[in-house]
C-alpha positions as CSV (number, residue, x, y, z in Angstrom):
1,M,-9.0,-114.6,-5.3
2,F,-11.3,-112.2,-5.6
3,N,-13.6,-111.4,-8.7
4,K,-13.2,-107.5,-10.3
5,K,-16.5,-106.4,-8.3
6,E,-15.4,-107.9,-4.6
7,V,-11.9,-106.2,-4.6
8,I,-13.8,-103.2,-5.6
9,E,-15.7,-103.3,-2.5
10,I,-13.3,-104.1,-0.1
11,L,-11.3,-101.1,-1.6
12,K,-13.8,-98.9,-0.8
13,N,-14.5,-100.4,2.6
14,E,-10.6,-100.2,3.3
15,I,-11.1,-96.4,2.4
16,K,-13.6,-95.5,5.1
17,A,-11.9,-97.9,7.6
18,N,-9.2,-95.4,7.2
19,E,-11.1,-92.4,7.1
20,N,-13.0,-93.2,10.0
21,Y,-10.5,-94.0,12.3
22,S,-8.1,-91.6,10.8
23,A,-10.6,-89.1,11.9
24,A,-11.5,-90.4,15.3
25,A,-7.7,-91.1,16.5
26,I,-7.2,-86.9,15.7
27,Q,-10.5,-86.7,18.0
28,K,-9.3,-89.1,20.8
29,A,-5.8,-87.3,20.7
30,N,-7.4,-83.4,21.1
31,E,-10.0,-85.0,24.1
32,G,-6.2,-85.3,25.8
33,N,-6.5,-90.1,25.0
34,I,-3.5,-90.5,23.4
35,G,-3.3,-94.3,23.9
36,T,-7.0,-94.7,22.4
37,A,-6.0,-92.2,19.8
38,K,-2.9,-94.3,19.0
39,N,-4.7,-97.3,19.0
40,L,-7.0,-96.1,16.8
41,L,-4.3,-94.6,14.7
42,E,-2.8,-98.3,14.5
43,I,-6.7,-99.5,12.9
44,A,-6.3,-96.9,10.0
45,N,-2.6,-98.1,9.2
46,T,-3.6,-101.3,8.4
47,A,-6.8,-100.1,6.6
48,Y,-4.4,-98.1,4.7
49,K,-2.1,-100.8,4.0
50,C,-4.7,-103.3,2.9
51,A,-6.5,-99.9,0.4
52,N,-3.3,-100.1,-0.9
53,Q,-3.0,-104.0,-1.5
54,R,-6.5,-104.2,-2.4
55,L,-5.7,-101.2,-5.1
56,S,-2.7,-103.5,-6.5
57,Q,-5.3,-106.5,-7.1
58,L,-7.0,-103.8,-9.3
59,K,-4.9,-102.6,-11.1
60,E,-3.7,-105.8,-12.0
61,I,-6.8,-107.7,-12.3
62,S,-7.8,-104.6,-14.7
63,K,-4.2,-105.0,-16.4
64,G,-4.4,-101.2,-16.0
65,R,-7.3,-99.4,-17.8
66,L,-9.1,-98.8,-15.7
67,T,-13.1,-96.7,-15.0
68,N,-13.0,-93.1,-14.1
69,E,-14.8,-94.9,-10.7
70,E,-11.8,-96.8,-10.0
71,L,-9.1,-93.7,-10.8
72,D,-11.4,-92.3,-8.2
73,L,-10.8,-95.0,-6.0
74,V,-6.5,-94.6,-7.1
75,C,-7.3,-91.0,-6.2
76,Q,-8.9,-91.8,-2.8
77,T,-6.2,-94.2,-1.7
78,E,-3.8,-92.1,-2.4
79,A,-4.9,-89.4,0.3
80,L,-5.3,-92.2,3.2
81,Y,-1.4,-91.7,3.5
82,Y,-2.0,-87.7,4.9
83,N,-5.0,-88.9,6.8
84,L,-2.8,-90.7,8.5
85,R,-0.2,-87.9,8.6
86,R,-2.4,-85.4,10.0
87,A,-3.6,-88.2,12.6
88,Y,-0.2,-89.2,13.4
89,K,0.9,-84.9,14.3
90,T,-2.4,-85.1,16.1
91,I,-1.0,-86.9,18.4
92,K,2.3,-86.0,18.5
93,N,1.3,-82.2,19.1
94,N,-1.1,-83.5,22.1
95,Q,1.2,-85.4,23.9
96,K,2.5,-84.2,27.0
């Protein structure tokens, strides 16, 4: 089990990974590289799942008493779903 500081650091990394891979998937889809875009989307989705697991751990460790920084991480994690949706829609719209 990770301590709170470690969970926060891992969560931040997963958020960044989702953002980066979702953006890369959108870029590749717009370039017509659908196979690459799908692979990047899968990585982004894995980061999303990991972020949600870490968020659950953070809530458990904090016993529901989150700081403002931690609440910001909650919001960022919830926004990751929309990154995935944008990437998915871009891939879908660029398939021939």
